[in-house]
C-alpha positions as CSV (number, residue, x, y, z in Angstrom):
1,M,20.4,28.5,16.3
2,T,19.1,26.7,19.3
3,S,15.7,25.1,19.2
4,T,13.3,25.2,22.1
5,P,11.9,22.1,23.7
6,Q,8.6,22.7,21.8
7,Q,10.4,22.9,18.5
8,Q,12.4,19.8,19.2
9,S,9.2,18.0,20.2
10,R,7.6,19.0,16.8
11,I,10.7,17.8,14.9
12,E,10.7,14.4,16.7
13,K,6.9,13.9,16.1
14,A,7.5,14.8,12.4
15,K,10.2,12.2,12.2
16,E,7.9,9.6,13.7
17,I,5.1,10.4,11.3
18,A,7.4,10.5,8.3
19,N,8.8,7.1,9.1
20,N,5.3,5.6,9.5
21,P,3.0,7.4,7.1
22,G,0.6,4.5,6.9
23,N,-0.4,5.2,10.4
24,Y,-1.6,8.8,9.6
25,K,-3.6,10.9,7.2
26,V,-3.9,14.6,6.5
27,C,-7.2,16.5,7.2
28,E,-8.3,18.2,4.0
29,G,-10.1,20.9,6.0
30,C,-7.2,22.2,8.2
31,D,-4.1,20.3,7.0
32,S,-3.6,18.7,10.5
33,I,-2.1,15.2,10.7
34,V,-4.3,12.7,12.5
35,G,-4.2,9.0,13.2
36,S,-5.3,6.7,10.4
37,G,-8.3,5.6,12.5
38,T,-9.7,9.1,12.9
39,H,-13.1,9.7,11.5
40,I,-13.6,13.4,12.5
41,C,-10.7,15.9,12.8
42,P,-10.4,17.0,16.4
43,N,-9.3,20.4,15.3
44,C,-11.7,21.5,12.6
45,H,-14.3,18.7,12.8
46,G,-13.7,17.9,9.1
47,Y,-14.3,14.4,7.8
48,R,-12.3,14.4,4.5
49,F,-8.7,13.1,4.7
50,D,-5.8,12.4,2.4
51,P,-4.1,9.1,3.4
52,E,-1.5,9.2,0.6
53,A,1.9,8.4,2.1
54,S,3.7,11.1,0.1
55,R,1.2,13.8,1.3
56,V,1.6,12.7,4.9
57,V,5.4,12.8,4.7
58,D,5.4,16.2,3.0
59,Q,2.9,17.6,5.6
60,A,4.9,16.2,8.5
61,V,8.2,17.8,7.2
62,W,6.4,21.1,6.6
63,L,4.8,21.2,10.1
64,G,7.9,19.9,11.8
65,C,10.0,22.8,10.4
66,R,7.8,25.6,11.7
67,E,6.3,26.8,14.9
68,Q,2.8,25.8,15.9
69,T,0.3,28.4,14.8
70,S,-3.0,26.5,15.0
71,V,-5.2,26.1,18.0
72,T,-5.6,22.5,19.0
73,A,-8.3,20.9,21.2
74,E,-5.9,20.8,24.1
75,D,-5.5,24.6,23.9
76,L,-9.3,25.0,24.5
77,I,-9.3,23.1,27.8
């Protein structure tokens, strides 16, 4: 099975996040992964986050293994 450039990009980003979980956190509103300095989620405007490294890694692996289904801020431009 051949992966598309978008799938490959998601896999690479997931690897980057999983290797540096301290730089990220997971939004508890929409399960997006955001930078550790984020105060308001750019996707759902939530403000509660889970910074636990194990949660970030698990979410990165899960999101990296599937196609994007959520609408992001860039999609709305």
